[in-house]
N, C-alpha and C positions, 0 to 999 in steps of 0.2 A: 504493501500499499504507499501509497504519497504522500507525507505530511508538509502541509503548509504552516509556519507560524506567524504569530501575528505584524513579523518585521518583513513578511515573503520569503523567508527562507524556508527549500524545499529540502524533507528526508525524505529517504526510502526505508520500512521497514521489513520485515519478512515476517510470519508466523504463522506456525505448525502448532496445532494445540486437538487434542483428543479429550471428549468426554466421554465417559460410560456412564448410561445409568443402571440401575439397580433397586433393587426394592429390597427393602431390610428394618422390617419396622416402621416403615416407608419409605421414601425415595432418596438416594444416596448418588452422588452426583461425584466422579473421579475425572479431577481435571491433570494433564500433564503434557507434556512436549513432546514431539515426534522428529524433533531437528536432530542429526547431529554431525558435530562438524571438528574432524581433527579426535581429539580427546575426552571434550565434552557433549554429552547426550540429553537427550530430554530437553534440548532449549525451545521453549515458547514463541520469546520474541529474537529478532537480531535487527541492526542495523547500524544507523549511525544517529546519532540524539543532536539535540537543539544545537550542541557547542560544536561540532563539524567530529565528535567521537566516536570508535567503532564502539557497541555495545553488547552485550548477551543476556539475558533472562530465562533462567531454567528452571524445572520444578525437580529440587532435589530430591522430595517426595511426594506423589501425586497430591494436589489440593482435594480436600474429601469435604461437602458440604452436605448434612442430613436433615431431613425433615424432620424427623424424631429431635430433634437438636432446634428447633423453630430454625429451621434451612442457615443456620449457621455456619461456617467453616470448623473445623473440629479438628482436624489433624493436616500435615504438610509442610513442606518447606519448599522457601524460592529463594534462588541466587540469581544477582544481580550485578556483573562484571563490565568493567570499560579499564582501560589502560591506566594503571595505578589506582581505581578504584574497587572494593568488595561489597557488596551488602547480604548478610541471608536473613532470613523471617523464617522463624520458624512459628506454629500455629498451633493451638490445642493443650495449653499450661494454663495453671493455674496461676495463682498473683506470686508462688515460691519459683516458678518458672518449668516448675513439674508437669510430664505429661499428666491428662485429666482423660477421666472418661467420658463421654455421651449417656444421657443430660449431664453435663457438670453442674455445678452449685455456684448459681449465681454466676460474672462473666466470664468470658476465655478469655486467656491474653499471648500474645504473642510474644515473641521475644526479638530482638532488633540486634544485627554485631555486622558492622560498619567498619572497613579498615580504608584507610588513605594511605598512602606512603606503606611504613613501618608503625604507624598509631592505628590502634584496634581500641574500640569502644561500644557498649551494648546499652540497651534498656529493654525494661520490660513493659509492654504496655495495654489496657484492653482495648478490647471490641467490641 
């Protein structure tokens, strides 16, 4: 697809996603990437971002959305990579950052870990 930003800059992105629907106590949707590039697998999107840098987004673990959990994301892990930057998001956690079951009590949490150069940080957030 071609993306045009407000300043007129155009970029091209590719998308390769697979959705698998099943029924386990309600509808379950699993999302994953289908593209492989070298040693990187399960890539969902790739291209050039608004700053002219190449990027990839991949599903390290399929993203799972469950009807019996109010159609919330209950598990999965995404990875975003561009030169010098990497970010991972892990879904389906409790407030302490431990995996939680469906239906979880209260909010689900995600853990975002990002690395710029050789500096890494992380944060846990509700969703």
